N, C-alpha and C positions, 0 to 999 in steps of 0.2 A: 742484085744483081737480079732480081725483078721475078725470089721464085717462088711457089705457096707446095713443094712438095718436099722431102730431104732427098727424094733418089735423083729432082731439080739436081741436086747441088750439088748433090756424086756425081755427074753426067757431066754440069758442066766443069770443076777441077777437074775431071778427067781428062780434058779436052787441052783445060793447059796446061797437061802431063807434069802438071804441081804432086816435085813428091813430101814430105811432108816426118823429118826427122822423127823419134819415138818419142825424144823434150819435149816437143814442139806439140803432134798429137796432144798428151800430154800433159803442158799446161792448154790446151785448146780447150781439153774431158775437165777437166779443174775447176774452167773457169763457167766450160755451158751447164753441169751439173745443177741438174734438180735443185731445192734446199726445199725443195715445200712452203717455202714462208705466205709466197704469196700465189694467195689464190688460195691451195686445196687448203690453206691455216686457217684458213678462212670454217673450214668446216669439224675446228676440233673445240669440247666443246665447253674449255670456259672464252673463244670469243663470241660459236655460237649463244652461247645466254646471253653474252655481253651485247651479239648486231639481235638474236629474234624477243630477249624477253626484259634489253633494257638497263641488263641486271640481277634483275630480281629474280628466285632459288623459289624455278615453281615445283611444285611436288604433281606426283600424275595414280 
């Protein structure tokens, strides 16, 4: 669609007069839910320790 903001998606869909059933909205919400696995998972202590310190335990 060539959008850069969520509001543009809403505007474009509104222009189509597209109406989704509750079932379809729930399905879209389920597959687009933030799993926290990518990017944010990099900040978990065990992952950060592996990436930054090569897995070595650093005591401050």
